[in-house]
N, C-alpha and C positions, 0 to 999 in steps of 0.2 A: 504494500500500500504506500502510495506516494504522499508526502506531506505537502502542505500548501506551497512552499518555495519550490519544491521539485516539480509540482504540477505547472507552475508558472514558467519555469525554465523549459519544460517540455512542450509548451504551447507554441504554435506557429505565430509569427508576427501578425498574420491576418486575423487569426482567432482573437488574439489579444487586442487588436485594434477594434474589432467588432464588439467585444465586451466593453471596452472603455467607452467607445462611441455610443453604444446602446444605453449604458447606464448614464452617461453624461446627458444625452438627449432626453431620456426619461426624467431624470432629476430636474433638468432645466425647464421642461415644458409641462409637466404633469399638473402643477398648481395652477398654471394659466388655463389649461384645458378644463380642469374642474371648475374654476371660478367662472369661466366663460359660459359653460353649459348651465351651471346653477343660476347665474344671473339671467340667462335666457328663460329658464323654466320659471323663476320666481317673479319676473317682470320688474324687479327692483334689485339694487345692489345688495349682495349678501352682507356687506358691512352694516347695513341698516337692520337686518333681521337677526344676525348672530353676533354676540359680544366678542370682543377682541381675544379674550382668553380662550374661548372655545375654538376660534379660528386658528390661533397659534398652536393649540394642542392638535388640532386636525392637520395642520401643516406638518408637524413633526411626525405624527403617526402615518400620514400619507407618504412621506419620504421613506420611512421604514418599510412600508408596503412596496414602494417602488424598488427598493433594494432586494427585498425578500422574494417577491413574486417571480421575477425573471431568474433569480438564482435557483429557486426550487424547480422552475421549468427546465433550465439547462441541466440540472442534476437529475431530471426525471423523478423528482420527489413531489408528485402532484398531490398526494394525500396530505403533505405538509401545508398545502395552501389553506386547509381548514383551520390550521393553527392561527392564521392571521385573523380570520373572522371571529374565532373564539376569544382571542386576546383583545381584539378591538371592542367586542361587545361588553367585555368586563371593564375595560378602561373607560369607555365612553357611555356607560349605563345611564348616568345622571343626565348627560347632554341629550341622549337619545329619548329620554322620557319627556324632555321639554320640547324637542323639535325633531321627531323621528324621521319625517320626510326628508329634511335637509341632510341629516347624517346618513341615512340609508342611500339617498341619491348620490351624495358625495362619495361614499364608499364604492358604490357600483360603478360610477364613472371612473374613479381612480383605479380600481381593480381591473376593469375592462381595458383601460388604456395601458396599464402595466402588462397585462396578458398579451395584448396586441404587439407591444414593443418586444416582449420576451419571445413571442412566436417568431417575429421577424429575425431577431438575433439568432434563434435556434436554427432557422432555415439557412441563414447566411453562414453559420458555423458548419452546417452539414455539407454545404457546397464547396 
């Protein structure tokens, strides 16, 4: 079994660039995508509906999702994706009780976007 450093050393340059690029694009654009869609759905800026602390918490949790989802996909650990939903429902329980539609929609948008980017990364790595 290879450790993390040996795995990176054994990766081709193309695979490494695909991984770095995919994670960079995902981390740089996911928040904008979620905010854009939620603002369209709600017909008003999210900043008026959700307090800053909840948005900041959502941002951090969303970035963790953005790192974990493609990683689990690349490692073929699809059952581990359920861990994200379980952990998020525990951490955001109070926020979800106040505005469940916003948090459920935000999660679904972010997860879908992360899965799509992870899928593209996986296809590019396979070729």
